[in-house]
All heavy atoms as a GROMACS GRO file, in nm:
protein
  608
    1ASN      N    1   0.949  -0.810   8.290
    1ASN     CA    2   1.089  -0.847   8.275
    1ASN      C    3   1.119  -0.974   8.354
    1ASN      O    4   1.072  -0.990   8.467
    1ASN     CB    5   1.180  -0.736   8.324
    1ASN     CG    6   1.182  -0.619   8.230
    1ASN    OD1    7   1.162  -0.632   8.110
    1ASN    ND2    8   1.209  -0.502   8.285
    2TRP      N    9   1.198  -1.061   8.294
    2TRP     CA   10   1.236  -1.186   8.358
    2TRP      C   11   1.387  -1.188   8.377
    2TRP      O   12   1.462  -1.217   8.284
    2TRP     CB   13   1.193  -1.305   8.272
    2TRP     CG   14   1.046  -1.312   8.254
    2TRP    CD1   15   0.974  -1.261   8.149
    2TRP    CD2   16   0.952  -1.368   8.343
    2TRP    NE1   17   0.841  -1.284   8.169
    2TRP    CE2   18   0.824  -1.350   8.288
    2TRP    CE3   19   0.963  -1.433   8.465
    2TRP    CZ2   20   0.709  -1.394   8.350
    2TRP    CZ3   21   0.847  -1.477   8.527
    2TRP    CH2   22   0.723  -1.458   8.470
    3PRO      N   23   1.434  -1.152   8.497
    3PRO     CA   24   1.578  -1.158   8.521
    3PRO      C   25   1.626  -1.303   8.517
    3PRO      O   26   1.553  -1.394   8.557
    3PRO     CB   27   1.596  -1.097   8.660
    3PRO     CG   28   1.463  -1.094   8.721
    3PRO     CD   29   1.361  -1.108   8.614
    4MET      N   30   1.745  -1.324   8.465
    4MET     CA   31   1.799  -1.460   8.459
    4MET      C   32   1.946  -1.460   8.492
    4MET      O   33   2.017  -1.364   8.465
    4MET     CB   34   1.775  -1.522   8.322
    4MET     CG   35   1.845  -1.449   8.209
    4MET     SD   36   1.810  -1.518   8.049
    4MET     CE   37   1.661  -1.429   8.012
    5ARG      N   38   1.989  -1.567   8.553
    5ARG     CA   39   2.130  -1.590   8.584
    5ARG      C   40   2.164  -1.730   8.538
    5ARG      O   41   2.088  -1.823   8.561
    5ARG     CB   42   2.156  -1.575   8.732
    5ARG     CG   43   2.130  -1.433   8.782
    5ARG     CD   44   2.172  -1.418   8.923
    5ARG     NE   45   2.318  -1.420   8.920
    5ARG     CZ   46   2.393  -1.416   9.027
    5ARG    NH1   47   2.339  -1.412   9.144
    5ARG    NH2   48   2.525  -1.417   9.017
    6PHE      N   49   2.277  -1.743   8.473
    6PHE     CA   50   2.322  -1.876   8.431
    6PHE      C   51   2.473  -1.879   8.428
    6PHE      O   52   2.540  -1.776   8.427
    6PHE     CB   53   2.262  -1.915   8.295
    6PHE     CG   54   2.290  -1.820   8.183
    6PHE    CD1   55   2.398  -1.840   8.098
    6PHE    CD2   56   2.206  -1.712   8.160
    6PHE    CE1   57   2.422  -1.753   7.993
    6PHE    CE2   58   2.230  -1.625   8.056
    6PHE     CZ   59   2.339  -1.645   7.972
    7SER      N   60   2.525  -1.999   8.431
    7SER     CA   61   2.670  -2.020   8.424
    7SER      C   62   2.704  -2.080   8.289
    7SER      O   63   2.633  -2.168   8.239
    7SER     CB   64   2.716  -2.115   8.535
    7SER     OG   65   2.693  -2.057   8.660
    8VAL      N   66   2.812  -2.032   8.230
    8VAL     CA   67   2.857  -2.077   8.099
    8VAL      C   68   2.992  -2.146   8.115
    8VAL      O   69   3.084  -2.090   8.174
    8VAL     CB   70   2.871  -1.959   8.001
    8VAL    CG1   71   2.926  -2.004   7.868
    8VAL    CG2   72   2.739  -1.887   7.985
    9THR      N   73   3.002  -2.269   8.065
    9THR     CA   74   3.126  -2.343   8.066
    9THR      C   75   3.149  -2.399   7.926
    9THR      O   76   3.054  -2.446   7.862
    9THR     CB   77   3.119  -2.460   8.166
    9THR    OG1   78   3.088  -2.407   8.295
    9THR    CG2   79   3.250  -2.535   8.174
   10GLY      N   80   3.272  -2.394   7.877
   10GLY     CA   81   3.304  -2.455   7.749
   10GLY      C   82   3.306  -2.361   7.631
   10GLY      O   83   3.345  -2.401   7.522
   11LEU      N   84   3.261  -2.237   7.648
   11LEU     CA   85   3.274  -2.140   7.540
   11LEU      C   86   3.412  -2.076   7.548
   11LEU      O   87   3.460  -2.045   7.656
   11LEU     CB   88   3.167  -2.031   7.549
   11LEU     CG   89   3.024  -2.073   7.521
   11LEU    CD1   90   2.930  -1.956   7.543
   11LEU    CD2   91   3.009  -2.127   7.381
   12LYS      N   92   3.474  -2.058   7.432
   12LYS     CA   93   3.610  -2.003   7.434
   12LYS      C   94   3.609  -1.852   7.454
   12LYS      O   95   3.513  -1.783   7.419
   12LYS     CB   96   3.684  -2.038   7.306
   12LYS     CG   97   3.631  -1.970   7.182
   12LYS     CD   98   3.716  -2.007   7.062
   12LYS     CE   99   3.669  -1.927   6.940
   12LYS     NZ  100   3.757  -1.943   6.826
   13GLN      N  101   3.716  -1.804   7.512
   13GLN     CA  102   3.734  -1.660   7.526
   13GLN      C  103   3.758  -1.604   7.386
   13GLN      O  104   3.839  -1.656   7.309
   13GLN     CB  105   3.853  -1.631   7.617
   13GLN     CG  106   3.872  -1.484   7.645
   13GLN     CD  107   3.979  -1.461   7.750
   13GLN    OE1  108   4.017  -1.551   7.824
   13GLN    NE2  109   4.028  -1.339   7.756
   14LEU      N  110   3.685  -1.499   7.352
   14LEU     CA  111   3.694  -1.441   7.219
   14LEU      C  112   3.793  -1.326   7.215
   14LEU      O  113   3.830  -1.270   7.318
   14LEU     CB  114   3.555  -1.391   7.175
   14LEU     CG  115   3.445  -1.497   7.169
   14LEU    CD1  116   3.311  -1.432   7.139
   14LEU    CD2  117   3.478  -1.603   7.066
   15ARG      N  118   3.833  -1.288   7.093
   15ARG     CA  119   3.925  -1.175   7.078
   15ARG      C  120   3.853  -1.046   7.116
   15ARG      O  121   3.730  -1.040   7.120
   15ARG     CB  122   3.979  -1.170   6.937
   15ARG     CG  123   3.875  -1.145   6.830
   15ARG     CD  124   3.940  -1.157   6.694
   15ARG     NE  125   3.838  -1.152   6.591
   15ARG     CZ  126   3.849  -1.081   6.480
   15ARG    NH1  127   3.957  -1.011   6.457
   15ARG    NH2  128   3.753  -1.083   6.391
   16PRO      N  129   3.928  -0.940   7.146
   16PRO     CA  130   3.867  -0.812   7.185
   16PRO      C  131   3.765  -0.764   7.081
   16PRO      O  132   3.788  -0.773   6.961
   16PRO     CB  133   3.987  -0.717   7.192
   16PRO     CG  134   4.102  -0.806   7.225
   16PRO     CD  135   4.075  -0.934   7.150
   17GLY      N  136   3.652  -0.718   7.130
   17GLY     CA  137   3.545  -0.668   7.044
   17GLY      C  138   3.443  -0.773   7.005
   17GLY      O  139   3.336  -0.740   6.956
   18ALA      N  140   3.473  -0.901   7.025
   18ALA     CA  141   3.378  -1.009   6.995
   18ALA      C  142   3.298  -1.040   7.121
   18ALA      O  143   3.342  -1.014   7.233
   18ALA     CB  144   3.453  -1.132   6.946
   19TYR      N  145   3.178  -1.098   7.102
   19TYR     CA  146   3.093  -1.128   7.217
   19TYR      C  147   2.993  -1.238   7.181
   19TYR      O  148   2.973  -1.271   7.064
   19TYR     CB  149   3.018  -1.003   7.264
   19TYR     CG  150   2.933  -0.938   7.156
   19TYR    CD1  151   2.800  -0.972   7.140
   19TYR    CD2  152   2.988  -0.844   7.070
   19TYR    CE1  153   2.723  -0.915   7.041
   19TYR    CE2  154   2.912  -0.785   6.971
   19TYR     CZ  155   2.779  -0.821   6.957
   19TYR     OH  156   2.704  -0.764   6.858
   20TYR      N  157   2.932  -1.292   7.282
   20TYR     CA  158   2.824  -1.390   7.268
   20TYR      C  159   2.691  -1.319   7.294
   20TYR      O  160   2.686  -1.219   7.366
   20TYR     CB  161   2.840  -1.505   7.367
   20TYR     CG  162   2.962  -1.588   7.340
   20TYR    CD1  163   3.077  -1.574   7.418
   20TYR    CD2  164   2.963  -1.683   7.239
   20TYR    CE1  165   3.189  -1.652   7.394
   20TYR    CE2  166   3.075  -1.760   7.214
   20TYR     CZ  167   3.187  -1.744   7.292
   20TYR     OH  168   3.299  -1.820   7.268
   21GLU      N  169   2.583  -1.373   7.236
   21GLU     CA  170   2.450  -1.314   7.258
   21GLU      C  171   2.349  -1.426   7.280
   21GLU      O  172   2.352  -1.529   7.211
   21GLU     CB  173   2.409  -1.230   7.137
   21GLU     CG  174   2.282  -1.151   7.159
   21GLU     CD  175   2.265  -1.037   7.060
   21GLU    OE1  176   2.339  -1.031   6.960
   21GLU    OE2  177   2.178  -0.953   7.084
   22LEU      N  178   2.261  -1.406   7.377
   22LEU     CA  179   2.154  -1.502   7.407
   22LEU      C  180   2.024  -1.451   7.346
   22LEU      O  181   1.987  -1.335   7.367
   22LEU     CB  182   2.138  -1.517   7.559
   22LEU     CG  183   2.026  -1.610   7.604
   22LEU    CD1  184   2.061  -1.755   7.574
   22LEU    CD2  185   1.996  -1.592   7.752
   23TYR      N  186   1.961  -1.537   7.267
   23TYR     CA  187   1.832  -1.504   7.204
   23TYR      C  188   1.725  -1.602   7.248
   23TYR      O  189   1.752  -1.721   7.267
   23TYR     CB  190   1.842  -1.519   7.052
   23TYR     CG  191   1.914  -1.412   6.978
   23TYR    CD1  192   2.050  -1.424   6.952
   23TYR    CD2  193   1.847  -1.300   6.930
   23TYR    CE1  194   2.118  -1.328   6.879
   23TYR    CE2  195   1.914  -1.203   6.858
   23TYR     CZ  196   2.048  -1.218   6.832
   23TYR     OH  197   2.115  -1.123   6.761
   24LEU      N  198   1.602  -1.554   7.255
   24LEU     CA  199   1.485  -1.641   7.256
   24LEU      C  200   1.458  -1.679   7.112
   24LEU      O  201   1.486  -1.602   7.020
   24LEU     CB  202   1.363  -1.566   7.313
   24LEU     CG  203   1.368  -1.539   7.463
   24LEU    CD1  204   1.269  -1.430   7.499
   24LEU    CD2  205   1.338  -1.665   7.539
   25THR      N  206   1.405  -1.800   7.090
   25THR     CA  207   1.380  -1.846   6.954
   25THR      C  208   1.232  -1.864   6.927
   25THR      O  209   1.152  -1.887   7.018
   25THR     CB  210   1.451  -1.978   6.924
   25THR    OG1  211   1.404  -2.078   7.015
   25THR    CG2  212   1.601  -1.965   6.935
   26LYS      N  213   1.200  -1.854   6.800
   26LYS     CA  214   1.065  -1.884   6.750
   26LYS      C  215   1.084  -1.967   6.625
   26LYS      O  216   1.159  -1.927   6.535
   26LYS     CB  217   0.991  -1.754   6.719
   26LYS     CG  218   0.843  -1.769   6.711
   26LYS     CD  219   0.778  -1.633   6.704
   26LYS     CE  220   0.638  -1.645   6.759
   26LYS     NZ  221   0.575  -1.516   6.772
   27ASP      N  222   1.023  -2.083   6.621
   27ASP     CA  223   1.040  -2.176   6.508
   27ASP      C  224   1.188  -2.208   6.484
   27ASP      O  225   1.233  -2.219   6.370
   27ASP     CB  226   0.977  -2.119   6.382
   27ASP     CG  227   0.827  -2.094   6.397
   27ASP    OD1  228   0.761  -2.176   6.464
   27ASP    OD2  229   0.777  -1.994   6.344
   28GLY      N  230   1.265  -2.220   6.592
   28GLY     CA  231   1.405  -2.258   6.584
   28GLY      C  232   1.502  -2.150   6.540
   28GLY      O  233   1.620  -2.175   6.525
   29LYS      N  234   1.454  -2.028   6.521
   29LYS     CA  235   1.540  -1.918   6.475
   29LYS      C  236   1.547  -1.807   6.579
   29LYS      O  237   1.449  -1.781   6.649
   29LYS     CB  238   1.487  -1.862   6.343
   29LYS     CG  239   1.488  -1.964   6.232
   29LYS     CD  240   1.436  -1.905   6.104
   29LYS     CE  241   1.436  -2.013   5.997
   29LYS     NZ  242   1.385  -1.965   5.871
   30PRO      N  243   1.663  -1.738   6.591
   30PRO     CA  244   1.672  -1.626   6.685
   30PRO      C  245   1.563  -1.523   6.657
   30PRO      O  246   1.542  -1.483   6.542
   30PRO     CB  247   1.810  -1.568   6.658
   30PRO     CG  248   1.889  -1.680   6.597
   30PRO     CD  249   1.788  -1.759   6.518
   31ALA      N  250   1.491  -1.483   6.763
   31ALA     CA  251   1.379  -1.391   6.745
   31ALA      C  252   1.387  -1.267   6.834
   31ALA      O  253   1.342  -1.161   6.793
   31ALA     CB  254   1.248  -1.464   6.770
   32ALA      N  255   1.443  -1.279   6.954
   32ALA     CA  256   1.446  -1.166   7.046
   32ALA      C  257   1.569  -1.178   7.136
   32ALA      O  258   1.588  -1.280   7.201
   32ALA     CB  259   1.319  -1.162   7.131
   33THR      N  260   1.651  -1.075   7.139
   33THR     CA  261   1.773  -1.080   7.219
   33THR      C  262   1.743  -1.058   7.367
   33THR      O  263   1.656  -0.979   7.403
   33THR     CB  264   1.877  -0.979   7.170
   33THR    OG1  265   1.997  -0.996   7.246
   33THR    CG2  266   1.828  -0.836   7.182
   34CYS      N  267   1.819  -1.129   7.449
   34CYS     CA  268   1.812  -1.110   7.594
   34CYS      C  269   1.939  -1.042   7.646
   34CYS      O  270   1.949  -1.014   7.764
   34CYS     CB  271   1.793  -1.244   7.664
   34CYS     SG  272   1.634  -1.319   7.627
   35GLY      N  273   2.036  -1.021   7.558
   35GLY     CA  274   2.158  -0.951   7.597
   35GLY      C  275   2.284  -1.020   7.548
   35GLY      O  276   2.280  -1.128   7.489
   36THR      N  277   2.394  -0.954   7.573
   36THR     CA  278   2.524  -1.003   7.529
   36THR      C  279   2.613  -1.031   7.650
   36THR      O  280   2.589  -0.978   7.759
   36THR     CB  281   2.593  -0.900   7.437
   36THR    OG1  282   2.617  -0.781   7.511
   36THR    CG2  283   2.508  -0.869   7.316
   37PHE      N  284   2.716  -1.114   7.627
   37PHE     CA  285   2.810  -1.144   7.734
   37PHE      C  286   2.942  -1.187   7.675
   37PHE      O  287   2.951  -1.224   7.558
   37PHE     CB  288   2.753  -1.251   7.829
   37PHE     CG  289   2.724  -1.383   7.765
   37PHE    CD1  290   2.816  -1.487   7.770
   37PHE    CD2  291   2.603  -1.407   7.699
   37PHE    CE1  292   2.790  -1.610   7.713
   37PHE    CE2  293   2.576  -1.530   7.641
   37PHE     CZ  294   2.669  -1.631   7.648
   38ILE      N  295   3.046  -1.181   7.756
   38ILE     CA  296   3.178  -1.232   7.720
   38ILE      C  297   3.218  -1.334   7.825
   38ILE      O  298   3.162  -1.335   7.935
   38ILE     CB  299   3.284  -1.119   7.708
   38ILE    CG1  300   3.294  -1.040   7.839
   38ILE    CG2  301   3.251  -1.027   7.592
   38ILE    CD1  302   3.406  -0.938   7.840
   39VAL      N  303   3.311  -1.420   7.791
   39VAL     CA  304   3.360  -1.519   7.886
   39VAL      C  305   3.510  -1.501   7.904
   39VAL      O  306   3.577  -1.443   7.818
   39VAL     CB  307   3.328  -1.664   7.843
   39VAL    CG1  308   3.178  -1.684   7.834
   39VAL    CG2  309   3.394  -1.700   7.712
   40HIS      N  310   3.560  -1.548   8.017
   40HIS     CA  311   3.702  -1.533   8.051
   40HIS      C  312   3.768  -1.667   8.076
   40HIS      O  313   3.859  -1.676   8.156
   40HIS     CB  314   3.717  -1.442   8.173
   40HIS     CG  315   3.661  -1.306   8.152
   40HIS    ND1  316   3.724  -1.211   8.075
   40HIS    CD2  317   3.548  -1.248   8.196
   40HIS    CE1  318   3.652  -1.101   8.073
   40HIS    NE2  319   3.544  -1.121   8.146
   41GLY      N  320   3.720  -1.772   8.009
   41GLY     CA  321   3.777  -1.905   8.032
   41GLY      C  322   3.714  -1.968   8.155
   41GLY      O  323   3.660  -1.901   8.241
   42GLY      N  324   3.716  -2.099   8.162
   42GLY     CA  325   3.656  -2.169   8.276
   42GLY      C  326   3.505  -2.148   8.276
   42GLY      O  327   3.439  -2.157   8.174
   43THR      N  328   3.450  -2.116   8.392
   43THR     CA  329   3.307  -2.091   8.407
   43THR      C  330   3.283  -1.943   8.429
   43THR      O  331   3.351  -1.880   8.509
   43THR     CB  332   3.250  -2.171   8.527
   43THR    OG1  333   3.270  -2.310   8.503
   43THR    CG2  334   3.103  -2.144   8.547
   44THR      N  335   3.186  -1.888   8.355
   44THR     CA  336   3.150  -1.747   8.367
   44THR      C  337   3.005  -1.739   8.412
   44THR      O  338   2.918  -1.804   8.354
   44THR     CB  339   3.166  -1.674   8.232
   44THR    OG1  340   3.301  -1.685   8.190
   44THR    CG2  341   3.128  -1.528   8.243
   45ASP      N  342   2.976  -1.661   8.516
   45ASP     CA  343   2.839  -1.636   8.560
   45ASP      C  344   2.785  -1.514   8.486
   45ASP      O  345   2.851  -1.410   8.481
   45ASP     CB  346   2.833  -1.613   8.711
   45ASP     CG  347   2.872  -1.738   8.788
   45ASP    OD1  348   2.832  -1.848   8.747
   45ASP    OD2  349   2.942  -1.725   8.890
   46VAL      N  350   2.665  -1.529   8.429
   46VAL     CA  351   2.606  -1.424   8.346
   46VAL      C  352   2.471  -1.384   8.405
   46VAL      O  353   2.391  -1.470   8.443
   46VAL     CB  354   2.586  -1.475   8.201
   46VAL    CG1  355   2.524  -1.367   8.114
   46VAL    CG2  356   2.718  -1.523   8.142
   47SER      N  357   2.443  -1.254   8.409
   47SER     CA  358   2.312  -1.201   8.449
   47SER      C  359   2.256  -1.121   8.333
   47SER      O  360   2.319  -1.027   8.285
   47SER     CB  361   2.326  -1.110   8.571
   47SER     OG  362   2.371  -1.181   8.683
   48LEU      N  363   2.138  -1.162   8.286
   48LEU     CA  364   2.071  -1.093   8.175
   48LEU      C  365   1.924  -1.074   8.208
   48LEU      O  366   1.880  -1.109   8.318
   48LEU     CB  367   2.085  -1.175   8.046
   48LEU     CG  368   2.225  -1.193   7.989
   48LEU    CD1  369   2.222  -1.285   7.868
   48LEU    CD2  370   2.287  -1.060   7.951
   49ASN      N  371   1.848  -1.024   8.112
   49ASN     CA  372   1.708  -0.994   8.133
   49ASN      C  373   1.630  -1.029   8.006
   49ASN      O  374   1.674  -0.999   7.896
   49ASN     CB  375   1.696  -0.843   8.162
   49ASN     CG  376   1.556  -0.801   8.191
   49ASN    OD1  377   1.480  -0.875   8.251
   49ASN    ND2  378   1.521  -0.682   8.147
   50ALA      N  379   1.514  -1.091   8.023
   50ALA     CA  380   1.425  -1.119   7.911
   50ALA      C  381   1.301  -1.031   7.927
   50ALA      O  382   1.212  -1.064   8.005
   50ALA     CB  383   1.386  -1.266   7.907
   51PRO      N  384   1.296  -0.917   7.857
   51PRO     CA  385   1.183  -0.825   7.873
   51PRO      C  386   1.066  -0.860   7.782
   51PRO      O  387   1.004  -0.773   7.722
   51PRO     CB  388   1.245  -0.690   7.838
   51PRO     CG  389   1.348  -0.723   7.736
   51PRO     CD  390   1.402  -0.859   7.776
   52TYR      N  391   1.035  -0.989   7.769
   52TYR     CA  392   0.931  -1.036   7.678
   52TYR      C  393   0.841  -1.136   7.748
   52TYR      O  394   0.879  -1.195   7.848
   52TYR     CB  395   0.994  -1.108   7.557
   52TYR     CG  396   1.111  -1.037   7.496
   52TYR    CD1  397   1.241  -1.079   7.523
   52TYR    CD2  398   1.093  -0.927   7.412
   52TYR    CE1  399   1.350  -1.014   7.466
   52TYR    CE2  400   1.201  -0.862   7.356
   52TYR     CZ  401   1.329  -0.905   7.383
   52TYR     OH  402   1.436  -0.841   7.328
   53SER      N  403   0.725  -1.161   7.692
   53SER     CA  404   0.639  -1.270   7.738
   53SER      C  405   0.699  -1.400   7.688
   53SER      O  406   0.702  -1.425   7.567
   53SER     CB  407   0.497  -1.252   7.684
   53SER     OG  408   0.420  -1.365   7.716
   54LEU      N  409   0.749  -1.482   7.777
   54LEU     CA  410   0.820  -1.604   7.738
   54LEU      C  411   0.730  -1.705   7.667
   54LEU      O  412   0.778  -1.790   7.592
   54LEU     CB  413   0.886  -1.668   7.860
   54LEU     CG  414   0.990  -1.581   7.931
   54LEU    CD1  415   1.048  -1.655   8.050
   54LEU    CD2  416   1.099  -1.536   7.836
   55LYS      N  417   0.600  -1.697   7.685
   55LYS     CA  418   0.507  -1.790   7.622
   55LYS      C  419   0.508  -1.778   7.469
   55LYS      O  420   0.468  -1.871   7.400
   55LYS     CB  421   0.365  -1.764   7.672
   55LYS     CG  422   0.347  -1.796   7.818
   55LYS     CD  423   0.206  -1.763   7.862
   55LYS     CE  424   0.194  -1.781   8.012
   55LYS     NZ  425   0.060  -1.744   8.059
   56LYS      N  426   0.554  -1.667   7.417
   56LYS     CA  427   0.555  -1.645   7.272
   56LYS      C  428   0.674  -1.710   7.203
   56LYS      O  429   0.684  -1.707   7.081
   56LYS     CB  430   0.557  -1.495   7.242
   56LYS     CG  431   0.434  -1.422   7.289
   56LYS     CD  432   0.443  -1.275   7.257
   56LYS     CE  433   0.320  -1.202   7.306
   56LYS     NZ  434   0.328  -1.058   7.276
   57PHE      N  435   0.766  -1.770   7.280
   57PHE     CA  436   0.890  -1.824   7.224
   57PHE      C  437   0.902  -1.972   7.256
   57PHE      O  438   0.839  -2.024   7.346
   57PHE     CB  439   1.009  -1.746   7.280
   57PHE     CG  440   1.001  -1.600   7.249
   57PHE    CD1  441   0.947  -1.510   7.340
   57PHE    CD2  442   1.044  -1.550   7.126
   57PHE    CE1  443   0.938  -1.375   7.310
   57PHE    CE2  444   1.035  -1.416   7.096
   57PHE     CZ  445   0.982  -1.328   7.188
   58SER      N  446   0.989  -2.040   7.179
   58SER     CA  447   0.998  -2.185   7.193
   58SER      C  448   1.130  -2.236   7.249
   58SER      O  449   1.142  -2.352   7.282
   58SER     CB  450   0.975  -2.250   7.056
   58SER     OG  451   1.065  -2.199   6.960
   59GLY      N  452   1.232  -2.151   7.260
   59GLY     CA  453   1.361  -2.197   7.311
   59GLY      C  454   1.462  -2.085   7.320
   59GLY      O  455   1.426  -1.966   7.320
   60TRP      N  456   1.590  -2.124   7.325
   60TRP     CA  457   1.700  -2.031   7.344
   60TRP      C  458   1.815  -2.070   7.251
   60TRP      O  459   1.834  -2.187   7.222
   60TRP     CB  460   1.754  -2.040   7.486
   60TRP     CG  461   1.651  -2.025   7.593
   60TRP    CD1  462   1.571  -2.124   7.645
   60TRP    CD2  463   1.616  -1.906   7.662
   60TRP    NE1  464   1.489  -2.073   7.742
   60TRP    CE2  465   1.514  -1.939   7.756
   60TRP    CE3  466   1.660  -1.774   7.656
   60TRP    CZ2  467   1.457  -1.846   7.838
   60TRP    CZ3  468   1.602  -1.681   7.740
   60TRP    CH2  469   1.504  -1.717   7.830
   61VAL      N  470   1.893  -1.972   7.208
   61VAL     CA  471   2.018  -1.999   7.137
   61VAL      C  472   2.124  -1.900   7.183
   61VAL      O  473   2.093  -1.789   7.228
   61VAL     CB  474   2.007  -1.992   6.983
   61VAL    CG1  475   1.916  -2.098   6.929
   61VAL    CG2  476   1.966  -1.854   6.936
   62VAL      N  477   2.249  -1.942   7.173
   62VAL     CA  478   2.363  -1.852   7.195
   62VAL      C  479   2.435  -1.840   7.061
   62VAL      O  480   2.461  -1.940   6.993
   62VAL     CB  481   2.460  -1.909   7.302
   62VAL    CG1  482   2.587  -1.825   7.311
   62VAL    CG2  483   2.390  -1.914   7.438
   63THR      N  484   2.464  -1.716   7.023
   63THR     CA  485   2.537  -1.688   6.900
   63THR      C  486   2.668  -1.618   6.932
   63THR      O  487   2.687  -1.568   7.043
   63THR     CB  488   2.455  -1.600   6.804
   63THR    OG1  489   2.432  -1.472   6.866
   63THR    CG2  490   2.322  -1.664   6.768
   64ARG      N  491   2.757  -1.614   6.833
   64ARG     CA  492   2.886  -1.546   6.847
   64ARG      C  493   2.893  -1.433   6.746
   64ARG      O  494   2.856  -1.450   6.630
   64ARG     CB  495   3.000  -1.643   6.822
   64ARG     CG  496   3.138  -1.580   6.837
   64ARG     CD  497   3.252  -1.675   6.797
   64ARG     NE  498   3.251  -1.694   6.653
   64ARG     CZ  499   3.238  -1.812   6.593
   64ARG    NH1  500   3.224  -1.922   6.663
   64ARG    NH2  501   3.237  -1.821   6.462
   65HIS      N  502   2.941  -1.317   6.790
   65HIS     CA  503   2.956  -1.200   6.703
   65HIS      C  504   3.102  -1.156   6.700
   65HIS      O  505   3.162  -1.137   6.806
   65HIS     CB  506   2.869  -1.084   6.753
   65HIS     CG  507   2.723  -1.117   6.753
   65HIS    ND1  508   2.642  -1.092   6.644
   65HIS    CD2  509   2.644  -1.175   6.845
   65HIS    CE1  510   2.519  -1.133   6.672
   65HIS    NE2  511   2.518  -1.183   6.793
   66GLU      N  512   3.155  -1.142   6.583
   66GLU     CA  513   3.292  -1.095   6.564
   66GLU      C  514   3.290  -0.948   6.524
   66GLU      O  515   3.193  -0.903   6.462
   66GLU     CB  516   3.362  -1.178   6.454
   66GLU     CG  517   3.378  -1.325   6.488
   66GLU     CD  518   3.478  -1.349   6.600
   66GLU    OE1  519   3.567  -1.265   6.621
   66GLU    OE2  520   3.467  -1.453   6.666
   67PRO      N  521   3.395  -0.872   6.557
   67PRO     CA  522   3.399  -0.731   6.518
   67PRO      C  523   3.380  -0.715   6.367
   67PRO      O  524   3.438  -0.790   6.288
   67PRO     CB  525   3.539  -0.686   6.558
   67PRO     CG  526   3.581  -0.782   6.664
   67PRO     CD  527   3.514  -0.912   6.630
   68GLY      N  528   3.294  -0.624   6.328
   68GLY     CA  529   3.269  -0.597   6.187
   68GLY      C  530   3.166  -0.687   6.121
   68GLY      O  531   3.127  -0.665   6.007
   69SER      N  532   3.121  -0.792   6.192
   69SER     CA  533   3.021  -0.882   6.134
   69SER      C  534   2.882  -0.822   6.150
   69SER      O  535   2.858  -0.740   6.236
   69SER     CB  536   3.028  -1.021   6.198
   69SER     OG  537   2.989  -1.013   6.334
   70ARG      N  538   2.790  -0.868   6.066
   70ARG     CA  539   2.651  -0.822   6.072
   70ARG      C  540   2.558  -0.941   6.087
   70ARG      O  541   2.594  -1.053   6.051
   70ARG     CB  542   2.616  -0.745   5.946
   70ARG     CG  543   2.695  -0.618   5.934
   70ARG     CD  544   2.647  -0.537   5.819
   70ARG     NE  545   2.727  -0.415   5.815
   70ARG     CZ  546   2.720  -0.326   5.722
   70ARG    NH1  547   2.639  -0.344   5.622
   70ARG    NH2  548   2.795  -0.218   5.726
   71GLY      N  549   2.440  -0.918   6.136
   71GLY     CA  550   2.341  -1.025   6.151
   71GLY      C  551   2.352  -1.092   6.286
   71GLY      O  552   2.421  -1.044   6.377
   72ASP      N  553   2.284  -1.205   6.299
   72ASP     CA  554   2.274  -1.276   6.427
   72ASP      C  555   2.401  -1.350   6.465
   72ASP      O  556   2.419  -1.386   6.579
   72ASP     CB  557   2.157  -1.374   6.425
   72ASP     CG  558   2.023  -1.304   6.412
   72ASP    OD1  559   2.012  -1.189   6.456
   72ASP    OD2  560   1.930  -1.366   6.358
   73GLY      N  561   2.488  -1.381   6.372
   73GLY     CA  562   2.606  -1.461   6.400
   73GLY      C  563   2.573  -1.608   6.403
   73GLY      O  564   2.455  -1.647   6.408
   74PRO      N  565   2.674  -1.696   6.398
   74PRO     CA  566   2.646  -1.840   6.397
   74PRO      C  567   2.591  -1.888   6.532
   74PRO      O  568   2.632  -1.841   6.637
   74PRO     CB  569   2.783  -1.902   6.370
   74PRO     CG  570   2.882  -1.800   6.415
   74PRO     CD  571   2.816  -1.666   6.392
   75VAL      N  572   2.497  -1.981   6.525
   75VAL     CA  573   2.439  -2.040   6.646
   75VAL      C  574   2.537  -2.143   6.701
   75VAL      O  575   2.582  -2.232   6.629
   75VAL     CB  576   2.302  -2.105   6.615
   75VAL    CG1  577   2.251  -2.183   6.736
   75VAL    CG2  578   2.201  -1.999   6.573
   76LEU      N  579   2.572  -2.130   6.830
   76LEU     CA  580   2.668  -2.220   6.894
   76LEU      C  581   2.602  -2.318   6.989
   76LEU      O  582   2.645  -2.432   7.002
   76LEU     CB  583   2.772  -2.138   6.970
   76LEU     CG  584   2.846  -2.034   6.888
   76LEU    CD1  585   2.937  -1.953   6.978
   76LEU    CD2  586   2.923  -2.098   6.777
   77LEU      N  587   2.500  -2.272   7.061
   77LEU     CA  588   2.427  -2.356   7.157
   77LEU      C  589   2.278  -2.336   7.133
   77LEU      O  590   2.235  -2.225   7.101
   77LEU     CB  591   2.460  -2.315   7.300
   77LEU     CG  592   2.605  -2.319   7.344
   77LEU    CD1  593   2.623  -2.252   7.480
   77LEU    CD2  594   2.654  -2.463   7.350
   78THR      N  595   2.200  -2.440   7.153
   78THR     CA  596   2.056  -2.429   7.134
   78THR      C  597   1.981  -2.522   7.228
   78THR      O  598   2.039  -2.620   7.277
   78THR     CB  599   2.019  -2.458   6.987
   78THR    OG1  600   1.880  -2.434   6.969
   78THR    CG2  601   2.052  -2.599   6.947
   79THR      N  602   1.853  -2.490   7.253
   79THR     CA  603   1.768  -2.580   7.331
   79THR      C  604   1.667  -2.645   7.239
   79THR      O  605   1.647  -2.603   7.128
   79THR     CB  606   1.691  -2.506   7.441
   79THR    OG1  607   1.607  -2.408   7.382
   79THR    CG2  608   1.783  -2.443   7.541
   0.00000   0.00000   0.00000
């Protein structure tokens, strides 16, 4: 497991039930989730965990999930 901490600035506060999710990517597509988080405006400090071998992945993306939606959600940030 790879614990991680990061700060998020610039993502909007979502309506109740919506959340953001951090994924590891493979070939530019979300491949493995590292967890979900919400923001409260300004800067939010997030603590998550990557329980995978990081060598198997090529980057990171943040997606947004709305209540009732299915799938990975739209990609908002990427490396």
